N, C-alpha and C positions, 0 to 999 in steps of 0.2 A: 504494500500500500504506500502510495506516495505521500510524503509528509506535506501538510499545507504550508504555503508560503506566507508566514505571518508578517513578513516585511511588507507584503503587498497592502497590509492594512494601514500603513503610514500614508499620510498625505503626500502627494508627489513632490511638492516643493520642499517638504521636510527631508525626504529621502535624498534630495540633491543638495541639501544645505551644507555650505562650507563652514567649518568650525572657526570660532574665534580663538586666536592664539594668545593665552594669558602668559604672564611671567611665571617661570618655574618656581614652585614653592621653595622657601628658604632652606628647609631641612633636606630637601632633595638635592639642591645645589651644594649644600655643605658636604653631603656624601659624595657627590660627583667630583668635587674639587679636592676632596681629602683634607678639608680644613674645618676647624671648629667654627661655629657660627660667629663667635666673637672675633675671629680672625679675618672675617670677610668684610670688605667695604662694599656695601650694597647701594649702588647709585643707578639702578636700572628701572625703578618703578615709581619715582617721584614721591616716595614715602617721606614722612617727617622723621628724621633720625633721632629726634629728641623724645619722641613718643608723647603720651598724654601728660597733662599737668599732674603734679603729685596729688592735688586735691581730687582729681578724677580717679586715680588708683585707690585712694582712701575711700571715696564714696562707693566704688564698686565692691570693695572688701566689706563695707559695713551695711550694704543694702539688705534689709531683712525680708523682702517679699519676692524672692526669686521663684517661689512656688505658686504665685498668683499671676493669672493672665494679665497682659498689659492693657491699657486703655486703647480700644480700637480706634478712637478718634484723636488720640495723642494730644489732649487739650492743654496739659501743662506745658509740654514741649512747644506746641504751636504758639502759646502765649509768650513764651520766652523768645521764640524766633521772631515774633511780631515786634518785640521791643528791640531786637538786634537789627532787623532789616528795615523797619519802618513800613512794612506791608502788613495789613490787618490779618489777624489769625484766621479769619474766614476765607482768606485766599492762600493759605499755606498748607501744604500736604507733605509730611515727612514720609520717607521711604527707606527701604533696606538698601542704603546707598542710592546715589542718583541713578545707578544702573537699573534698579527696579522701576523707577519712574519712566526712564527711556523705553523700557520694554512695555510698560502699561500704556504709555501714549501711543506707541505703535500698534498695540493690540486693539485699542479703542478706535483707531482711525483707519487702519490699513487692512487690506485683505487681497486675495488674488484679483488682479486686474487694476489695483490701485498703484500709485507711485509716490516716491519721496525723493527729494533732492539732497544729495550729499556733496560736500565740498572738500575733497581730499587734496593734500594729505591732512587728516584729522583723526579724531578718536574712532577706533574701529567698531565700537558697539552700535553706532547708528545704522550702518548698512547691515550689520548682523541681525539686529532686531527687526528691521524692515523685511529682510529676507525670511526670517522666522515667521513673520505674519503672511508671507506669500506675495509680498508686493515687489514691484520693480524698483530698483535703485538707479536713479539717474545721477551719474557722476558729473559734476561740473568742476573741473580742476581749478585750484587756486592759481594765481599768477606766480611768477618767479619769486616775488618778494613775500609770498604766502598770503597776500591780500585776496579776499573773496572777489571773484569776477562777477560783479553785480549785474552787468549787462547780460552776460551769458546765463546767469541764473534766471533773470527775467524772461529771456528768450525761451529757455527750457520750460518755464512755467506756462508760457503762452502756448507752446507746442503740445505739451503733454498733460496739463491740468493736474499737477501733483497735489497731494494733500498736506505734505509736511516738508519743512526745510530745517535741517539741523545746522547750527553754527556754534562755535566754541570761542570764548573770549575770556582770558587769553587762550589761544589755540594750542592744542597739543598735537604735534610735538615741537612746534617752533617758538611758542610763547608770544605771538603777536596779538595785539588787541584789535577787536572789530570796531572800526570807526563809526561813530554814532550816525554820521550822515549816510553811511551805507545801510545801517539798520533801518533808518527812517524810510529809505527807498524800498527796502525789502518788505517792510510791514505793509506796504500798499498792495502787495500781492494777495490774491484770494486763497491763501493757505495758512496753516498754522506754522509760526516761526518759533523754534525752540532754541534759546540761547543758553548754553551750558557754561556756567561761571565757576567751574570746579576750582580754578586757581586764582580767583579774583582777589582774595585776601593778600596775595603776594604782589598784586598790581596796585592795590589801594581800593578801598570800597567806593571811592568817588567814581570809579570806572564801572560800577555796577549799574545795570538798567532794571533792577528788580522792581522798582516802583512804577515802571512803565506798564506793568501788567494791569494796573488800575485804569489806564487810559486806552489800551489797545486790546481789543477782544480776541486777537489772533496771536498774542505773545505769551509764551511760557518761559520762565527763567528757572534754571536748575542750579543748585549749590550742593556742597558736600562738607562734612566734618573731617573727611579722611586726611586731607592735606594739612590745613592750618592747625587743627586740633590734635593731630597725631593719633587718630583712632581708626585707621583704615581697616584694621582687622575686625572691628565691631560693626561695620557697614551701616552708616547713617548719612543720609542725604535728605534733601527736601526740594520741593518745587513750589514756585509762586505762580498762581494761576489766575486767569480772568474769572469774573463772577460766575459766568454760565458753566464753566468747566469743572469747578470745584465739586459740586454735588455729584456730578457724573463720576469723577475719579474716586470720591469717597465710596460710592456704591460698588465700583468695579474692583477696588483693591482687595487683597486678602485682609480679613478683619484684624489679625494680630501680626501685621507685617513688620512692625518695628519692635524688637524684643526689649525687655526691661533693662538689660545691661547697656544697650546702645542709648536708650532714653536717659538713663542716669548719667552716662558719660556725656551726652549732649547737653543736658541741663547744667551739669557742673562746669563744662567747658565754657558755656555762655556766661555763667555766673563769675567765672575766673578769667574771663578773656583779657582783662588788664594784665594778668600775670602771664598769659600766653603770648601777648603782643611782642615782648622782647625776643621770644623764640622766632616769631615771624620776621621781625626786623633782622635777626641774625642770619636767617636763611636768605633774605633779600640781599644782605651785605655779601654773603658768601656766593650768591649767584653772580653778583657784579665782579667779585674777585675771580671767580671761575671763568667768566667770559674774558676778562683781561688776560688771564694766564693762558687760556686755550688759544687766544689770538696770537700768542707768542710762539706757539708750537708750529714749526714750519709746514707740517702736513695737515693742519686743521684750519678750517674757516668757520668760526662760530657765528651764530646769528643772535642779535640782541633779543632779550627775552623779558617778559613781564610776569613770568611764572616762577616756579621753583626748580627750573631745569634749564639747560642750555643745549641746543641742537648744533652740531658741527658737521660740515661736509668734510670728508676725508679726501685729500688731494694727493695723487701720486703714489698711493698705496691702497691695499685692499682693506676696506672697513671691517669685513668679517674676520680677517686675520688679525686686525688690530683688537677687535673685541676678544678674540680667543687668547691673544697674547696678554691682555689685561686680566682676563679670567684666570689664566695660569698663575698670575701673581695675587689672586684673591680679590680682584677689583672687578665688579660687575657693572657694565653699562649696557644700554639698549642699542641694538644694531638694526638698521633699516635698509631695505633694498627694494622699496616700492616706488612707483612713479611719483616724481617730485621729491623723493627722498633717496635717490640713488647714492649708494656708498656713503651713508650718514651714520653717525652715532648720536645718541642723546644721553646727557649726563645729568643726573639729579644733583641739586645743591645739597650738600651734607654739612657735617661739622667741619671746622677748619682743618683738623687732622685728616679728614677724609680727602679733602682737596689736596693736601700735601702728599698723601700716599698716591693719589692718582697722578699728580705731576711727576713724582719720582718714578713711577712705573712707566709713564710716557717717555721720560728721559732715557730709561734703560732700553726702551724699544726703539 
């Protein structure tokens, strides 16, 4: 008897789905490199090397209600975020990282036959989640200076009538900001514009457009605690949404999507943000030092950045070999070989001693 083909039960677009490639887990890398975790300089995932504030660790250790389900509407966290952002809590939705909200936005708006616009090079989760929903991904490449090609986006919108446009400011992986005049033009399009501000704390909150969601019915702004608050492992992000979309997102999300540990860490980070600000300032300072030092390396051409990382084009040698050579010395950086990012590496801003170790390794290479 022939066994049934259970794989045929999958939706056709799921069977063809290209996987997203995440960063290798730290403990796996440690084993592969034959080095203790504390001997590895990890500059490949834009994590905050200082970790959470001491008060966050204490609050997590002392929290007494881990056995109780969290508030499905995250009221206390939303109120604290309203004070932080200036956006009313009625327009704020926390998520299990900004990634959950990207996925939810795609699932609520896209299906087979629909389309979204992506502006690569940028964060890879946007086209992944659109493809997961069965939608067509229309790629409108950025210009050589990584600025969004607004005219090309508007033409693509006219031709295909997409439902979504994802933008990142500062953009990952180059760290460039989205000019406000460009966003104004793009908001005139008949689609939802999602601005991902995962790194905006390193650019300065004056560059945020979060309050614009109160004036533009087609704008969504996303943020995260992963970078500035140093709690990437707890997965906490949030979206700021126009009035009409908020009740829809509340209905559609999983009821207990943000766990109590993430909520406690988020609330404490917001309460102690004056203590965290010097860490952000230190990473900004180190980003500027990193850019200056990398510009002095003969085979690197770094790009100015407003985030907590620096992208560099590798000139005259192979970037993959450079990444491997650094890894052999216990220093991890991100390597790219995608259109617009040919032969590039991205280096996260770390502690000063991390930059020193990287520069010494580059000198040896």
